[in-house]
C-alpha positions as CSV (number, residue, x, y, z in Angstrom):
1,M,101.7,105.1,71.7
2,K,101.1,106.5,68.2
3,P,98.2,109.0,68.5
4,Q,98.9,110.3,65.0
5,L,97.9,106.8,63.7
6,E,95.1,106.0,66.2
7,K,92.9,109.1,65.5
8,P,92.5,108.6,61.7
9,A,92.4,104.8,61.8
10,L,90.4,103.9,64.9
11,R,87.4,106.1,64.7
12,P,86.4,105.3,61.1
13,L,86.6,101.6,61.8
14,L,84.5,101.9,65.0
15,L,82.1,104.2,63.1
16,G,81.9,101.6,60.3
17,A,81.1,98.9,62.8
18,F,78.3,101.1,64.1
19,I,76.9,101.8,60.6
20,C,77.1,98.1,59.7
21,A,75.1,97.3,63.0
22,C,72.5,99.8,61.9
23,L,72.3,98.3,58.4
24,L,72.0,94.8,59.9
25,T,69.1,96.0,62.1
26,I,67.4,98.0,59.4
27,G,67.7,95.0,57.0
28,Y,66.1,92.7,59.6
29,L,63.3,95.2,60.5
30,T,62.4,96.0,56.9
31,M,63.2,92.9,54.8
32,V,62.4,90.2,57.4
33,N,59.7,91.8,59.5
34,T,57.4,93.5,57.1
35,P,55.0,92.2,54.4
36,Q,56.4,94.6,51.9
37,G,60.0,93.5,52.6
38,H,59.0,89.8,52.3
39,K,57.2,90.5,49.0
40,F,60.2,92.2,47.5
41,D,62.6,89.6,48.9
42,D,60.5,86.8,47.6
43,D,60.2,88.3,44.1
44,A,64.0,88.8,44.0
45,F,64.6,85.2,45.1
46,A,62.2,83.9,42.5
47,G,64.5,85.4,39.9
48,H,67.1,82.8,40.7
49,D,64.9,80.2,38.9
50,A,66.0,81.7,35.6
51,V,69.7,81.5,36.5
52,S,71.8,79.4,34.1
53,W,72.2,75.8,35.2
54,R,76.0,76.2,34.7
55,V,76.1,79.1,37.2
56,I,74.0,77.2,39.7
57,K,76.2,74.1,39.4
58,L,79.4,76.2,39.8
59,D,78.0,78.1,42.8
60,S,76.7,75.0,44.5
61,A,80.2,73.4,44.1
62,I,81.8,76.4,45.7
63,L,79.4,76.4,48.6
64,N,79.7,72.7,49.2
65,R,83.4,73.0,49.6
66,V,82.9,75.1,52.8
67,T,83.5,72.4,55.5
68,K,84.9,72.5,59.0
69,S,88.3,71.5,57.5
70,A,88.0,74.4,55.0
71,L,87.3,76.9,57.8
72,L,90.3,75.6,59.8
73,F,92.5,76.0,56.7
74,A,91.2,79.5,56.2
75,A,92.1,80.4,59.8
76,I,95.5,78.8,59.4
77,M,96.1,80.7,56.2
78,I,95.3,84.1,57.8
79,F,97.5,83.4,60.8
80,S,100.3,82.1,58.6
81,V,100.4,85.2,56.5
82,A,100.5,87.3,59.7
83,T,103.3,85.2,61.1
84,L,105.4,85.5,58.0
85,R,104.9,89.3,58.2
86,R,106.0,89.2,61.9
87,C,102.7,90.3,63.2
88,A,101.3,87.0,64.6
89,F,99.2,88.8,67.3
90,V,97.4,90.7,64.5
91,G,96.8,87.3,62.9
92,L,95.2,86.0,66.1
93,I,93.0,89.1,66.2
94,A,92.0,88.5,62.5
95,V,91.3,84.8,63.2
96,A,89.3,85.7,66.3
97,G,87.2,88.2,64.2
98,F,86.7,85.6,61.5
99,A,85.6,82.9,64.0
100,F,83.3,85.3,65.9
101,A,81.6,86.3,62.6
102,V,81.1,82.7,61.6
103,I,79.8,81.5,65.0
104,G,77.8,84.7,65.5
105,A,76.0,84.3,62.2
106,E,74.7,80.9,63.4
107,I,73.6,82.4,66.7
108,L,71.8,85.3,65.0
109,K,69.9,82.9,62.8
110,A,68.7,81.2,65.9
111,V,67.6,84.3,67.8
112,L,66.2,86.4,64.9
113,P,62.7,85.0,64.2
114,W,61.3,84.6,60.7
115,R,57.6,84.1,60.1
116,P,55.4,83.9,57.0
117,L,53.9,87.3,56.2
118,V,52.7,87.1,52.6
119,P,51.2,84.2,50.5
120,D,54.4,84.0,48.4
121,D,56.3,82.8,51.5
122,A,54.6,79.5,51.1
123,L,56.3,79.0,47.8
124,L,59.7,79.0,49.4
125,S,61.5,75.8,50.3
126,A,61.2,74.4,53.8
127,D,64.7,75.5,54.6
128,L,63.9,79.1,53.7
129,Q,60.7,79.2,55.7
130,A,62.8,79.4,58.8
131,E,65.5,81.5,60.4
132,S,68.3,82.2,57.9
133,Y,69.3,85.8,58.5
134,P,72.2,86.4,58.0
135,S,73.7,83.8,55.6
136,G,76.4,81.8,57.2
137,H,78.2,81.0,53.9
138,A,78.1,84.6,52.8
139,T,79.5,85.6,56.2
140,I,82.3,83.1,55.8
141,G,83.4,84.4,52.4
142,T,83.2,88.1,53.4
143,S,84.8,87.8,56.8
144,F,87.6,85.7,55.4
145,A,88.3,88.3,52.7
146,L,88.4,91.1,55.3
147,G,90.7,89.0,57.5
148,V,93.1,88.6,54.6
149,L,93.0,92.4,54.0
150,L,93.8,93.0,57.7
151,V,97.0,91.0,57.6
152,A,98.0,92.0,54.0
153,P,101.0,94.3,53.4
154,S,99.9,97.9,53.4
155,R,101.4,98.7,50.0
156,W,99.2,96.0,48.4
157,R,96.1,96.3,50.6
158,L,94.1,98.5,48.3
159,W,94.9,96.2,45.3
160,F,94.0,93.1,47.3
161,A,90.6,94.7,48.0
162,V,89.7,94.2,44.4
163,C,90.3,90.4,44.7
164,A,88.6,90.4,48.2
165,G,85.6,92.1,46.7
166,C,85.3,89.5,44.0
167,F,85.7,86.7,46.6
168,S,83.0,88.2,48.8
169,A,80.6,89.0,46.0
170,T,81.0,85.4,44.7
171,F,79.9,83.9,48.0
172,A,77.2,86.5,48.6
173,T,75.6,85.9,45.2
174,A,76.2,82.2,45.2
175,V,73.9,81.6,48.1
176,L,71.1,83.3,46.1
177,F,71.8,81.7,42.8
178,A,72.1,78.2,44.3
179,G,68.8,78.8,46.1
180,W,70.3,78.5,49.6
181,H,69.3,81.9,50.9
182,R,67.1,84.9,50.2
183,P,68.8,88.1,49.0
184,S,68.2,89.7,52.4
185,D,70.3,87.0,54.1
186,A,73.3,87.8,51.9
187,L,73.0,91.5,52.6
188,G,72.7,90.8,56.3
189,A,75.9,88.7,56.1
190,L,77.8,91.6,54.6
191,A,76.7,93.9,57.4
192,W,77.5,91.3,60.1
193,S,80.9,90.6,58.7
194,G,81.6,94.4,58.6
195,I,80.7,94.7,62.3
196,C,83.0,91.8,63.4
197,M,86.0,92.6,61.2
198,S,85.8,96.4,61.8
199,I,86.0,95.8,65.5
200,A,88.9,93.4,65.0
201,G,90.7,95.9,62.8
202,A,90.2,98.7,65.3
203,F,91.6,96.5,68.1
204,A,94.6,95.5,65.9
205,V,95.4,99.1,65.2
206,R,95.1,100.0,68.8
207,V,97.5,97.4,70.1
208,Q,100.0,96.9,67.2
209,G,99.4,99.6,64.6
210,S,102.3,101.6,63.2
211,P,102.5,104.0,60.2
212,A,103.0,102.3,56.9
213,A,106.3,102.7,55.1
214,S,104.6,102.9,51.7
215,I,101.1,103.3,50.5
216,A,99.5,101.9,47.4
217,H,98.5,104.4,44.6
218,S,95.0,105.3,45.9
219,G,93.7,106.8,42.7
220,R,94.5,103.7,40.6
221,A,93.1,101.4,43.2
222,V,89.9,103.3,43.2
223,I,89.6,103.1,39.5
224,A,90.4,99.4,39.5
225,T,87.8,98.7,42.2
226,L,85.1,100.6,40.4
227,A,85.9,98.9,37.1
228,A,85.8,95.5,38.8
229,T,82.5,96.3,40.5
230,V,80.9,97.3,37.2
231,L,82.4,94.3,35.4
232,V,81.1,91.8,37.9
233,L,77.8,93.5,38.1
234,V,77.2,93.6,34.3
235,T,78.6,90.1,33.9
236,T,76.4,88.7,36.6
237,W,73.3,90.3,35.1
238,L,74.1,89.1,31.6
239,T,75.1,85.6,32.4
240,A,73.1,84.7,35.5
241,A,69.7,84.9,33.9
242,G,70.4,84.2,30.2
243,A,69.3,86.7,27.5
244,S,65.6,86.6,27.7
245,P,64.2,90.1,27.4
246,R,61.1,89.0,29.2
247,F,63.2,88.1,32.2
248,Y,64.9,91.4,32.3
249,L,61.6,93.3,32.1
250,G,59.8,91.4,34.8
251,N,62.4,90.8,37.5
252,L,63.4,94.3,38.8
253,P,63.6,93.1,42.4
254,F,66.2,90.4,41.4
255,F,68.4,93.1,39.7
256,V,68.0,95.6,42.5
257,L,69.0,93.2,45.3
258,T,71.8,91.4,43.4
259,G,73.1,94.8,42.5
260,L,73.1,95.8,46.1
261,I,74.8,92.6,47.1
262,I,77.6,93.0,44.6
263,V,78.1,96.8,45.2
264,G,78.0,96.1,48.9
265,A,80.6,93.4,48.8
266,F,83.1,95.5,46.8
267,G,82.3,98.6,48.8
268,L,82.8,97.0,52.1
269,N,86.1,95.4,51.2
270,F,87.5,98.6,49.6
271,W,86.3,100.8,52.5
272,Y,88.0,98.4,54.9
273,A,91.3,98.5,52.9
274,W,91.1,102.2,52.6
275,Q,90.8,102.8,56.3
276,L,93.9,100.6,56.8
277,K,95.9,101.9,53.8
278,A,98.3,103.9,56.0
279,V,98.6,101.2,58.7
280,D,101.2,98.5,59.1
281,W,102.0,96.3,62.0
282,S,104.9,96.5,64.4
283,P,106.6,93.2,65.3
284,T,105.2,93.2,68.8
285,P,102.2,94.7,70.5
286,T,103.1,98.2,71.7
287,N,99.8,99.9,72.6
288,L,98.2,97.1,74.7
289,K,97.2,98.3,78.2
290,A,96.7,96.1,81.2
């Protein structure tokens, strides 16, 4: 038992899972279940029509590479990293969290109803006039990134969070730019991934956590994450929709929700890495109770 580790590591992760659950619920109740939410969501989605064709083509190519074989490879990759680091059980937990997030997203889409509430809903494609909250592809990208952070070496975890944020933001914005999902679906995917992987992280800390031998330079990692967030945000806004002043003046919902998606992706990954920054994994489970 290592209570000095459990107290600071477990509670924030479980609290984070609860907050993500609240955000998932609030997002559904406000964005999916109200006319005002539908209007704002539809207006933001309409902004993707002005996205550069090159961006759409690239994002579509990325999303189309997500197959069952790719999911299996992602799970094997997470487990292999954990095995090489002599924490295979943590790898199993990370893979289980990843799998539950992916499967759970499909279940949630089936049980959370969507119905037309405003005239603009009729302008959406047939695929979007149905249950699509949360996005499965955005869930895959985000939960995979969090799974990698879970098994990553503690000294590099905060730095890996910058790459994980980029990976998560790419998938979460790609589903919007490619026209596969509404912005609310991507935001819901971030929250759902946070729930699943926070619970997985808390369980891993509980059964196999140990104090890290070394910790990354927190201050520099914070600056790097903030810089990457701003860079991706500005680059997305400048390149995704071309340079038409008319577009920028008339598509506030697009910028607000894409901004929330990008900030949410980086924020979630860095928060996760931060909670685990002082945690490493012992070779065998030591805190597992019968």
